C-alpha positions in Angstrom: -119.6 -64.9 -14.1 -117.4 -65.4 -11.1 -116.8 -68.9 -9.8 -116.5 -69.7 -6.1 -113.9 -72.4 -5.9 -114.3 -72.8 -2.2 -118.0 -73.8 -2.5 -118.9 -77.5 -2.3 -119.4 -79.0 -5.8 -121.8 -81.8 -4.9 -124.3 -82.7 -7.5 -126.9 -85.4 -7.9 -124.3 -87.6 -9.8 -122.0 -87.5 -6.8 -124.5 -89.2 -4.5 -122.8 -92.6 -4.7 -120.7 -93.6 -1.8 -117.0 -94.5 -2.2 -117.8 -98.1 -1.3 -120.3 -98.3 -4.2 -117.7 -96.9 -6.6 -115.1 -99.4 -5.4 -117.5 -102.3 -6.1 -118.0 -101.1 -9.7 -114.3 -100.8 -10.5 -112.5 -104.2 -10.8 -109.6 -104.6 -8.4 -106.4 -104.9 -10.5 -104.3 -106.0 -7.6 -106.5 -109.0 -6.6 -105.3 -111.1 -9.6 -102.4 -113.5 -9.6 -99.0 -111.9 -9.0 -96.4 -112.6 -11.7 -93.5 -114.5 -10.1 -91.1 -113.5 -12.9 -91.0 -110.3 -14.7 -91.4 -110.8 -18.4 -89.3 -107.8 -19.4 -86.4 -109.0 -17.2 -86.4 -112.8 -16.9 -83.0 -113.0 -15.3 -83.9 -110.8 -12.4 -82.1 -107.6 -11.4 -78.9 -106.7 -9.7 -78.8 -104.5 -6.7 -76.8 -101.3 -6.7 -73.2 -101.9 -5.5 -73.0 -105.3 -7.0 -69.5 -106.7 -7.6 -68.7 -106.0 -11.3 -64.9 -106.5 -11.0 -64.9 -109.6 -13.2 -66.7 -107.7 -16.1 -64.6 -106.3 -18.9 -65.8 -103.4 -21.0 -64.5 -102.6 -24.5 -64.7 -98.9 -25.2 -63.3 -97.1 -28.3 -62.0 -93.7 -27.5 -61.7 -91.3 -30.4 -59.2 -88.4 -30.3 -60.5 -84.9 -30.5 -61.7 -84.0 -34.0 -60.7 -80.7 -35.7 -64.2 -79.3 -35.4 -64.6 -80.1 -31.6 -63.5 -78.4 -28.4 -63.8 -79.3 -24.7 -65.6 -76.7 -22.6 -63.5 -75.6 -19.6 -66.6 -75.2 -17.5 -68.6 -78.4 -18.0 -65.8 -80.5 -19.6 -68.1 -81.7 -22.4 -66.9 -82.2 -25.9 -68.9 -79.9 -28.2 -68.9 -78.7 -31.8 -67.0 -75.5 -32.6 -70.2 -73.7 -33.5 -71.1 -73.8 -29.8 -68.2 -71.7 -28.6 -69.3 -68.6 -26.8 -65.9 -67.2 -25.9 -62.3 -68.1 -25.4 -60.5 -67.7 -22.1 -56.9 -67.9 -21.1 -57.4 -71.6 -20.2 -59.7 -72.6 -23.0 -63.1 -72.2 -24.7 -66.5 -71.9 -22.9 -69.6 -73.2 -24.5 -72.8 -71.3 -25.1 -74.7 -73.1 -22.3 -72.1 -72.4 -19.7 -71.8 -68.8 -20.6 -75.6 -68.2 -20.2 
């Protein structure tokens, strides 16, 4: 049986007005607004904030024997992901695709 998707789909159940439906559904925004977010009690920082006084400790490991750096995407990957070698280095499977 073919369905006419352009035809109006009004049934007896759709006879309620939008105003009547709004009255039945509780308004979630009418309650008290939280002053402080419980997940982030200290607030938030805007992008571009001055972080010059912040020190980060990062441990950088040297390249391992079973790793290579792709010359296309510059990601360090496992040797099993080498697609082919070029004159300047190896290319990973994802970049070769």
